[in-house]
DSSP file (Angstrom, degrees, kcal/mol; ACC not computed):
  #  RESIDUE AA STRUCTURE BP1 BP2  ACC     N-H-->O    O-->H-N    N-H-->O    O-->H-N    TCO  KAPPA ALPHA  PHI   PSI    X-CA   Y-CA   Z-CA
    1    1 A I              0   0    0      0, 0.0    24,-0.1     0, 0.0    25,-0.1   0.000 360.0 360.0 360.0 139.1   -4.1  -11.9    7.3
    2    2 A N    >   -     0   0    0     23,-0.6     3,-1.7    22,-0.3    26,-0.1  -0.305 360.0-131.6 -54.9 132.7   -4.7  -14.3    4.5
    3    3 A A  T 3  S+     0   0    0      1,-0.3    -1,-0.2     3,-0.0    22,-0.1   0.713 105.8  58.2 -62.7 -21.4   -3.6  -17.8    5.5
    4    4 A K  T 3  S+     0   0    0     20,-0.2    -1,-0.3     2,-0.1    20,-0.2   0.584  80.8 113.3 -84.7 -10.1   -1.7  -18.2    2.2
    5    5 A A    <   -     0   0    0     -3,-1.7     2,-0.3    19,-0.3    18,-0.1  -0.343  45.6-175.0 -65.4 140.8    0.5  -15.1    2.9
    6    6 A R        -     0   0    0     -2,-0.0    16,-2.3     0, 0.0     2,-0.5  -0.964  29.4-111.7-135.3 152.0    4.1  -15.8    3.5
    7    7 A V  E     -A   21   0A   0     -2,-0.3    14,-0.3    14,-0.2     3,-0.1  -0.745  24.7-173.9 -82.9 125.9    7.1  -13.6    4.4
    8    8 A V  E     -     0   0A   0     12,-3.6     2,-0.3    -2,-0.5    13,-0.2   0.876  66.1 -19.6 -84.1 -44.6    9.5  -13.3    1.5
    9    9 A S  E     -A   20   0A   0     11,-1.4    11,-2.8     2,-0.0     2,-0.4  -0.992  47.3-156.0-161.1 155.8   12.2  -11.5    3.4
   10   10 A I  E     +A   19   0A   0     -2,-0.3     2,-0.4     9,-0.2     9,-0.2  -0.993  18.4 177.1-134.8 131.1   13.0   -9.4    6.5
   11   11 A A  E     -A   18   0A   0      7,-2.2     7,-3.2    -2,-0.4     2,-0.5  -0.996  14.3-158.3-134.3 140.5   15.9   -7.0    6.7
   12   12 A I  E     +A   17   0A   0     -2,-0.4     2,-0.4     5,-0.2     5,-0.2  -0.975  20.5 163.8-120.9 121.8   17.0   -4.7    9.5
   13   13 A E  E >   -A   16   0A   0      3,-2.3     3,-1.9    -2,-0.5    -2,-0.1  -0.979  68.3 -14.6-141.0 124.8   19.2   -1.8    8.6
   14   14 A N  T 3  S-     0   0    0     -2,-0.4     3,-0.1     1,-0.3    -1,-0.1   0.856 129.3 -50.3  52.8  40.5   19.8    1.3   10.7
   15   15 A G  T 3  S+     0   0    0      1,-0.2    38,-3.1    36,-0.1    39,-2.1   0.459 114.1 116.8  83.0   0.3   16.9    0.6   13.0
   16   16 A V  E <   -Ab  13  54A   0     -3,-1.9    -3,-2.3    37,-0.2     2,-0.6  -0.909  49.8-158.1-107.8 118.6   14.4    0.1   10.1
   17   17 A A  E     -Ab  12  55A   0     37,-2.9    39,-3.1    -2,-0.6     2,-0.6  -0.841   7.0-165.3 -93.5 124.6   12.9   -3.4    9.7
   18   18 A T  E     -Ab  11  56A   0     -7,-3.2    -7,-2.2    -2,-0.6     2,-0.5  -0.954   4.7-171.7-112.3 119.4   11.6   -4.0    6.2
   19   19 A V  E     -Ab  10  57A   0     37,-2.7    39,-2.9    -2,-0.6     2,-0.5  -0.945   5.3-161.1-114.4 130.5    9.3   -7.0    5.8
   20   20 A V  E     -Ab   9  58A   0    -11,-2.8   -12,-3.6    -2,-0.5   -11,-1.4  -0.946   9.4-167.8-114.1 125.4    8.2   -8.2    2.3
   21   21 A F  E     -Ab   7  59A   0     37,-2.6    39,-3.0    -2,-0.5   -14,-0.2  -0.677  27.1-101.6-105.4 161.2    5.2  -10.4    2.0
   22   22 A T    >   -     0   0    0    -16,-2.3     3,-1.8    -2,-0.2     4,-0.3  -0.314  44.3 -99.3 -70.4 166.1    3.8  -12.5   -0.9
   23   23 A Q  G >  S+     0   0    0      1,-0.3     3,-1.2     2,-0.2     4,-0.5   0.751 118.0  74.2 -62.2 -24.1    0.9  -11.0   -2.9
   24   24 A D  G >  S+     0   0    0      1,-0.3     3,-0.8   -20,-0.2   -19,-0.3   0.750  79.7  75.4 -60.6 -22.8   -1.5  -13.3   -0.9
   25   25 A F  G <  S+     0   0    0     -3,-1.8   -23,-0.6     1,-0.2    -1,-0.3   0.879  96.6  45.2 -56.0 -40.5   -1.0  -10.9    2.1
   26   26 A A  G X  S+     0   0    0     -3,-1.2     3,-1.8    -4,-0.3     2,-0.3   0.597  84.3 113.3 -84.0 -11.7   -3.2   -8.3    0.5
   27   27 A T  T <  S-     0   0    0     -3,-0.8   -25,-0.3    -4,-0.5   -22,-0.1  -0.462  93.9  -0.3 -66.7 122.8   -6.0  -10.6   -0.6
   28   28 A G  T 3  S+     0   0    0     -2,-0.3     2,-1.1     1,-0.2    -1,-0.3   0.534  95.7 130.0  77.8   6.3   -9.1   -9.9    1.4
   29   29 A L    <   +     0   0    0     -3,-1.8     2,-0.3     5,-0.0    -1,-0.2  -0.776  31.7 133.7 -97.2  95.2   -7.4   -7.1    3.4
   30   30 A A        +     0   0    0     -2,-1.1     4,-0.2    -3,-0.1     3,-0.0  -0.964  25.0  59.9-142.7 156.5   -9.8   -4.2    3.1
   31   31 A G  S  > S-     0   0    0     39,-0.4     4,-2.5    -2,-0.3     5,-0.2   0.292  75.0-104.4  96.3 135.9  -11.3   -1.5    5.3
   32   32 A S  H  > S+     0   0    0     38,-0.3     4,-2.4     1,-0.2     5,-0.2   0.854 117.1  51.4 -63.8 -37.1   -9.5    1.1    7.4
   33   33 A C  H  > S+     0   0    0      2,-0.2     4,-2.2     1,-0.2    -1,-0.2   0.931 113.2  44.2 -66.1 -44.8  -10.1   -0.7   10.7
   34   34 A K  H  > S+     0   0    0     -4,-0.2     4,-2.6     2,-0.2     5,-0.2   0.925 114.9  48.3 -66.3 -44.8   -8.7   -4.0    9.5
   35   35 A V  H  X S+     0   0    0     -4,-2.5     4,-2.5     1,-0.2     5,-0.2   0.919 112.5  48.8 -61.9 -44.6   -5.7   -2.4    7.7
   36   36 A T  H  X S+     0   0    0     -4,-2.4     4,-2.2    -5,-0.2    -1,-0.2   0.898 112.3  49.2 -62.3 -41.1   -4.9   -0.3   10.8
   37   37 A S  H  X S+     0   0    0     -4,-2.2     4,-2.3     2,-0.2    -2,-0.2   0.919 111.8  47.3 -65.1 -45.8   -5.1   -3.4   13.0
   38   38 A V  H  X S+     0   0    0     -4,-2.6     4,-2.2     2,-0.2     5,-0.2   0.926 112.5  49.6 -63.3 -45.3   -2.9   -5.5   10.8
   39   39 A R  H  X S+     0   0    0     -4,-2.5     4,-2.6     1,-0.2    -1,-0.2   0.925 111.4  49.5 -59.7 -44.8   -0.3   -2.8   10.5
   40   40 A A  H  X S+     0   0    0     -4,-2.2     4,-2.7     1,-0.2     5,-0.2   0.893 109.7  51.2 -62.8 -40.9   -0.2   -2.3   14.3
   41   41 A Q  H  X S+     0   0    0     -4,-2.3     4,-2.1     2,-0.2    -1,-0.2   0.918 112.3  45.5 -64.0 -43.6    0.2   -6.0   14.9
   42   42 A I  H  X S+     0   0    0     -4,-2.2     4,-2.2     2,-0.2     5,-0.2   0.927 114.4  48.5 -65.8 -44.4    3.1   -6.3   12.5
   43   43 A E  H  X S+     0   0    0     -4,-2.6     4,-2.7    -5,-0.2    -2,-0.2   0.923 112.2  48.0 -63.0 -44.8    4.8   -3.2   13.9
   44   44 A K  H  X S+     0   0    0     -4,-2.7     4,-0.5     1,-0.2    -1,-0.2   0.892 110.8  52.3 -63.9 -38.8    4.4   -4.3   17.5
   45   45 A T  H >< S+     0   0    0     -4,-2.1     3,-0.7    -5,-0.2    -1,-0.2   0.937 116.1  38.6 -62.0 -46.5    5.8   -7.7   16.7
   46   46 A L  H >< S+     0   0    0     -4,-2.2     3,-1.3     1,-0.2     6,-0.2   0.830 110.1  59.5 -76.0 -31.8    8.9   -6.3   15.0
   47   47 A K  H 3< S+     0   0    0     -4,-2.7    -1,-0.2     1,-0.3    -2,-0.2   0.513  82.6  83.0 -77.5  -2.0    9.4   -3.5   17.5
   48   48 A Q  T << S+     0   0    0     -3,-0.7    -1,-0.3    -4,-0.5    -2,-0.1   0.718  78.3  81.2 -69.1 -18.2    9.7   -5.9   20.4
   49   49 A F  S X  S-     0   0    0     -3,-1.3     3,-2.1    -4,-0.2    -3,-0.0  -0.763  84.8-135.0 -90.2 131.1   13.3   -6.3   19.3
   50   50 A P  T 3  S+     0   0    0      0, 0.0    -1,-0.1     0, 0.0    -3,-0.1   0.699 101.5  59.5 -62.1 -20.2   15.6   -3.5   20.6
   51   51 A T  T 3  S+     0   0    0      1,-0.0     2,-0.6     2,-0.0   -36,-0.1   0.566  90.2  84.1 -84.3  -7.0   17.3   -3.0   17.2
   52   52 A V    <   +     0   0    0     -3,-2.1   -36,-0.2    -6,-0.2     3,-0.1  -0.865  37.8 153.1-103.9 118.7   14.0   -2.1   15.5
   53   53 A K        +     0   0    0    -38,-3.1     2,-0.3    -2,-0.6   -37,-0.2   0.618  69.9  25.6-110.7 -23.9   12.8    1.5   15.7
   54   54 A E  E     -b   16   0A   0    -39,-2.1   -37,-2.9    -8,-0.1     2,-0.4  -0.974  66.5-147.2-143.1 152.3   10.7    1.7   12.5
   55   55 A V  E     -b   17   0A   0     -2,-0.3     2,-0.5   -39,-0.2   -37,-0.2  -0.983   5.7-167.8-128.7 133.8    8.9   -0.8   10.3
   56   56 A V  E     -b   18   0A   0    -39,-3.1   -37,-2.7    -2,-0.4     2,-0.5  -0.984  11.3-158.0-117.9 127.6    8.3   -0.8    6.5
   57   57 A I  E     +b   19   0A   0     -2,-0.5     2,-0.3   -39,-0.2   -37,-0.2  -0.919  15.4 175.7-110.9 127.7    5.8   -3.3    5.1
   58   58 A K  E     -b   20   0A   0    -39,-2.9   -37,-2.6    -2,-0.5     2,-0.4  -0.904  19.8-150.5-128.2 156.8    6.0   -4.3    1.5
   59   59 A V  E >   -b   21   0A   0      3,-0.5     3,-2.4    -2,-0.3   -37,-0.2  -0.998  36.7-101.3-126.4 131.0    4.1   -6.7   -0.8
   60   60 A E  T 3  S+     0   0    0    -39,-3.0   -40,-0.0    -2,-0.4     0, 0.0  -0.221 105.1   4.5 -49.1 126.7    5.8   -8.4   -3.7
   61   61 A G  T 3  S+     0   0    0      1,-0.2    -1,-0.3   -39,-0.0   -39,-0.0   0.484 105.0 109.5  78.4   1.7    4.8   -6.7   -6.9
   62   62 A V  S <  S-     0   0    0     -3,-2.4    -3,-0.5     2,-0.0    -1,-0.2  -0.946  75.9-111.1-114.2 129.3    2.7   -3.9   -5.3
   63   63 A P    >>  -     0   0    0      0, 0.0     3,-2.3     0, 0.0     4,-0.6  -0.280  29.4-119.7 -55.1 139.3    4.0   -0.3   -5.2
   64   64 A D  G >4 S+     0   0    0      1,-0.3     3,-1.1     2,-0.2    -7,-0.1   0.830 111.2  59.2 -51.0 -39.3    4.9    0.7   -1.7
   65   65 A E  G 34 S+     0   0    0      1,-0.2    -1,-0.3     3,-0.0    -3,-0.0   0.641 105.2  51.2 -70.8 -11.6    2.3    3.6   -1.6
   66   66 A E  G X4 S+     0   0    0     -3,-2.3     3,-1.0     2,-0.0     2,-0.3   0.540  82.7 108.8 -99.2  -8.2   -0.4    1.0   -2.2
   67   67 A V  T << S-     0   0    0     -3,-1.1   -10,-0.1    -4,-0.6    -3,-0.0  -0.540  94.5  -6.7 -75.2 129.5    0.5   -1.4    0.6
   68   68 A L  T 3  S+     0   0    0     -2,-0.3    -1,-0.3     1,-0.2   -29,-0.1   0.865  87.2 156.8  53.9  44.7   -1.9   -1.4    3.5
   69   69 A Q    <         0   0    0     -3,-1.0    -1,-0.2     1,-0.1   -38,-0.2  -0.850 360.0 360.0 -95.8 134.0   -4.0    1.5    2.3
   70   70 A P              0   0    0      0, 0.0   -39,-0.4     0, 0.0   -38,-0.3   0.511 360.0 360.0 -68.0 360.0   -7.5    1.6    3.7
């Protein structure tokens, strides 16, 4: 993950954790292996908490369907 990336917000509602990153998060993040690895790391980190069953990852200003696409 880009060192300049920051978490804008995290919200947990009905078992779904939604984490929003700054646009720097996506800088230099390319390739299916890298994207899959980053997604897995974020999901495992958040799912360690018993109230989190699902994780949604967003980037400020980027449409949801484009976030973490290989």
